[in-house]
C-alpha positions in Angstrom: -3.4 -3.9 3.0 -6.4 -4.2 0.7 -7.0 -7.8 1.7 -3.9 -9.9 1.9 -0.4 -8.5 1.6 0.4 -10.9 -1.2 -2.4 -9.7 -3.4 -1.3 -6.2 -2.8 2.2 -6.9 -4.0 1.2 -9.0 -7.0 -1.9 -7.1 -8.2 -2.1 -3.6 -6.9 1.4 -2.5 -7.6 1.6 -4.3 -10.9 -1.6 -2.7 -12.0 -0.6 0.8 -10.8 2.8 0.7 -12.5 1.6 -0.9 -15.7 -1.2 1.5 -16.1 1.2 4.4 -15.3 3.5 3.0 -18.0 0.6 2.9 -20.5 -0.2 6.4 -19.7 3.3 7.6 -20.6 2.9 5.9 -24.0 -0.5 7.5 -24.7 -0.3 10.9 -22.9 1.2 12.9 -25.7 -1.4 12.1 -28.4 -4.9 13.3 -27.5 -7.5 11.0 -29.2 -9.6 12.4 -32.0 -12.5 10.3 -30.6 -11.7 9.9 -26.9 -14.5 7.4 -26.1 -13.7 5.2 -29.0 -10.0 5.4 -28.5 -10.3 4.4 -24.8 -11.3 0.8 -25.8 -12.3 0.2 -22.2 -15.4 -0.4 -20.1 -14.6 2.3 -17.5 -17.0 4.8 -19.0 -14.7 7.8 -19.0 -12.4 9.3 -21.6 -8.7 8.3 -21.4 -6.4 10.4 -19.2 -4.0 12.3 -21.5 -1.6 15.2 -21.4 -2.6 18.5 -23.1 0.9 19.5 -24.2 4.3 18.0 -24.9 5.8 19.8 -21.9 3.1 18.2 -19.6 3.8 14.8 -21.1 7.5 15.0 -20.6 7.0 16.2 -17.0 4.7 13.4 -16.3 7.2 10.9 -17.7 9.9 12.2 -15.4 7.6 12.1 -12.4 6.2 8.6 -12.8 9.7 7.2 -12.9 9.8 7.7 -9.1 7.0 5.2 -8.5 9.1 2.7 -6.6 10.5 5.4 -4.2 7.5 6.7 -2.1 9.0 10.0 -0.8 10.4 10.8 -4.3 7.1 9.9 -5.9 5.2 12.2 -3.6 7.5 15.1 -4.2 7.4 14.5 -8.0 3.5 14.5 -7.8 3.5 17.7 -5.8 5.9 19.4 -8.2 3.9 18.3 -11.2 0.7 19.5 -9.6 2.2 22.9 -8.8 3.4 23.3 -12.4 0.3 21.9 -14.1 -2.5 22.6 -11.6 -5.3 21.7 -14.0 -3.7 18.5 -15.5 -5.8 15.3 -15.4 -2.5 13.4 -15.0 -2.3 14.6 -11.3 -4.7 11.8 -10.4 -2.4 9.1 -11.9 0.6 10.6 -10.1 -1.0 10.9 -6.6 -2.5 7.4 -7.1 1.0 6.1 -7.9 2.3 7.8 -4.7 -0.6 6.2 -2.7 0.2 2.7 -4.0 4.0 3.3 -3.5 3.4 4.1 0.2 1.1 1.1 0.4 3.9 -1.2 -0.4 5.9 0.1 2.6 2.8 -0.1 4.9 2.9 3.7 5.6 -0.8 4.1 6.2 -0.6 7.8 7.2 1.1 8.8 4.0 -1.2 6.5 2.0 -4.1 8.3 3.5 -2.6 11.7 2.6 -2.1 10.7 -1.0 -5.6 9.2 -1.3 -7.1 12.4 0.0 -5.1 14.4 -2.5 -6.6 12.3 -5.3 -10.1 12.8 -3.9 -9.5 16.6 -3.7 -9.0 16.4 -7.5 -11.6 13.8 -8.3 -14.0 12.9 -5.5 -15.3 9.9 -7.4 -12.0 8.1 -8.0 -12.7 4.5 -6.9 -9.1 3.6 -6.2 -8.6 6.5 -3.8 -12.0 5.9 -2.2 -11.0 2.3 -1.4 -7.5 3.2 -0.3 -8.8 5.9 2.1 -11.6 3.6 3.4 -9.2 0.8 4.1 -6.8 3.0 6.1 -9.7 4.3 8.1 -10.9 0.8 8.8 -7.5 -0.6 9.7 -6.2 2.3 11.7 -9.2 3.0 13.9 -9.0 1.3 17.3 -12.0 0.4 19.6 -10.9 3.1 22.0 -10.8 6.0 19.6 -13.4 8.6 20.6 -14.3 9.2 16.9 -14.4 5.4 16.1 -18.0 5.4 14.9 -17.5 8.4 12.7 -14.4 7.0 11.1 -16.1 3.6 10.5 -19.1 5.2 9.0 -16.9 7.3 6.8 -15.0 4.2 5.6 -18.3 2.5 4.7 -19.5 5.6 2.8 -16.2 5.7 0.8 -16.3 2.0 0.0 -19.9 2.2 -1.0 -19.3 5.2 -3.2 -16.3 3.3 -4.8 -18.7 0.5 -5.8 -21.0 3.1 -7.4 -18.2 4.8 -9.4 -16.1 1.8 -10.3 -17.6 1.3 -13.7 -17.8 4.9 -14.6 -14.9 6.8 -13.0 -11.9 4.5 -12.9 -9.2 6.6 -14.7 -7.5 4.2 -17.2 -5.2 5.5 -19.9 -6.0 4.9 -23.5 -4.7 1.6 -24.8 -5.1 -0.3 -21.5 -5.9 -4.0 -22.3 -9.6 -4.5 -21.5 -9.0 -7.9 -19.8 -6.4 -6.3 -17.4 -8.8 -3.4 -16.6 -11.6 -5.9 -15.9 -9.3 -8.0 -13.6 -8.4 -5.0 -11.6 -12.0 -3.8 -11.3 -12.9 -7.2 -9.8 -10.1 -6.8 -7.3 -11.2 -3.3 -6.4 -14.9 -4.4 -6.1 -13.9 -7.3 -3.9 -11.8 -5.0 -1.7 -14.6 -2.5 -1.2 -17.0 -5.2 -0.2 -14.4 -6.7 2.2 -14.0 -3.3 3.9 -17.8 -3.0 4.4 -18.1 -6.6 5.6 -15.2 -6.2 8.0 -16.7 -3.1 9.6 -20.1 -4.8 9.9 -18.4 -7.7 11.7 -16.7 -5.3 14.1 -20.1 -3.7 14.7 -21.5 -7.2 15.4 -23.8 -6.9 12.4 -23.1 -10.5 11.5 -25.8 -11.3 8.9 -24.8 -8.1 7.0 -21.2 -9.0 7.3 -21.8 -12.5 6.0 -23.6 -11.1 3.0 -20.9 -8.6 2.0 -18.1 -11.0 2.6 -19.7 -13.6 0.4 -20.1 -10.9 -2.3 -16.4 -10.0 -1.9 -15.4 -13.6 -2.5 -17.7 -14.0 -5.5 -16.5 -10.7 -7.0 -13.0 -12.0 -7.6 -13.2 -15.8 -7.7 -9.8 -16.1 -9.6 -8.0 -14.7 -6.5 -9.5 -16.3 -3.4 -8.2 -14.6 -0.3 -7.8 -16.6 2.9 -8.3 -13.5 5.1 -11.7 -12.8 3.7 -12.7 -16.4 3.8 -11.7 -16.7 7.5 -13.7 -13.5 8.2 -16.7 -15.2 6.6 -16.1 -18.2 8.8 -16.1 -16.1 11.9 -19.3 -14.2 10.8 -21.0 -17.5 10.3 -19.7 -18.8 13.6 -21.2 -15.9 15.4 -24.6 -16.7 13.9 -24.3 -20.3 15.1 -24.1 -21.5 11.4 -21.5 -23.9 12.4 -21.4 -26.4 9.5 -21.1 -23.5 7.0 -18.5 -21.8 9.2 -16.5 -25.1 9.3 -16.5 -25.3 5.5 -15.1 -21.8 5.2 -12.6 -22.3 7.9 -11.3 -25.5 6.1 -11.0 -23.5 2.9 -9.0 -20.8 4.7 -6.7 -23.5 6.0 -6.2 -24.9 2.5 -5.1 -21.4 1.3 -2.6 -20.7 4.1 0.6 -22.0 5.7 0.4 -23.0 9.4 3.4 -20.8 10.1 1.6 -17.6 9.2 -0.6 -15.6 11.6 -3.7 -16.1 9.3 -2.9 -19.8 8.9 -2.8 -20.2 12.7 -6.0 -18.4 13.2 -7.7 -20.5 10.4 -6.6 -23.7 12.1 -7.7 -22.6 15.5 -11.1 -21.7 14.1 -11.3 -25.0 12.2 -10.4 -27.1 15.2 -12.9 -25.3 17.4 -15.7 -25.8 14.8 -14.8 -29.5 14.4 -15.5 -29.8 18.2 -18.7 -27.8 18.0 -20.1 -29.8 15.1 -18.9 -33.1 16.3 -16.8 -33.4 13.2 -19.7 -34.5 11.0 -21.3 -31.2 10.0 -24.1 -31.8 12.4 -24.3 -28.8 14.8 -24.5 -29.4 18.5 -25.3 -26.9 21.2 -22.1 -25.1 22.3 -21.1 -24.5 25.8 -22.7 -21.2 27.2 -20.4 -18.3 26.9 -18.4 -17.4 29.9 -18.8 -14.0 31.6 -17.0 -11.3 29.7 -16.4 -13.4 26.7 -16.1 -11.5 23.4 -16.6 -12.3 19.7 -13.3 -13.2 18.1 -11.7 -10.3 16.2 -11.5 -10.6 12.5 -7.9 -11.0 11.3 -6.0 -7.9 10.3 -5.5 -7.1 6.6 
């Protein structure tokens, strides 16, 4: 989830656990000058414990981060004992990411909503909930439009709060925070672009998918690039679509689902363009034909 599974494993969990670890190191010592001590571009004071007891309880709870049910229980127990603690957000976010690694979307949604109950502006939770809504809504769901609209609203709000409300413990390396913010920004834009594609709003989808790719150039994602190729294809921008499809092919193995889809799209576009980037008129669509579905996250 959150773009490709490999990026989730490498970036999301690493960031979640590393930031949680930094929190344990900083939580027991409130800063005399919180904004200066933060040393971060997130715009909010560092998240810290108020007492030694709270700090110790947090340390014990975050040690369950690699066991989703245990992490959830630890977060619930901590929240019950310290109902006003700012560290609740970090623990429920750790639980959300923990469930994410096991592809448990329902529990991930639950944890994200618990974060938003505490902090409605938390960009990580907004993005996590938005992506679950986007992925887990089928075309036959009666509330499909409502869920898709809610997902877009959450993703857009995350973009608005990313620079001001990302809860980062004091002492977090600024370069790591910035890298993670790029990842989150790209993910939010991907969610919006994907929903616009599903709604056949292809020019809008193209714009946001391009922004998603540009937002995190150090980590090109084949899924997002293939979606961009499909959005361009639907607008009959065949040479540009072919370029993106070729790029998606370069980033994938032909044995993977995304790799197979990328190669199919590339091969189709080679035929449509005549193989020389000069578009030709495609055959008229057959009755009942549908736009190709964007690949799953």
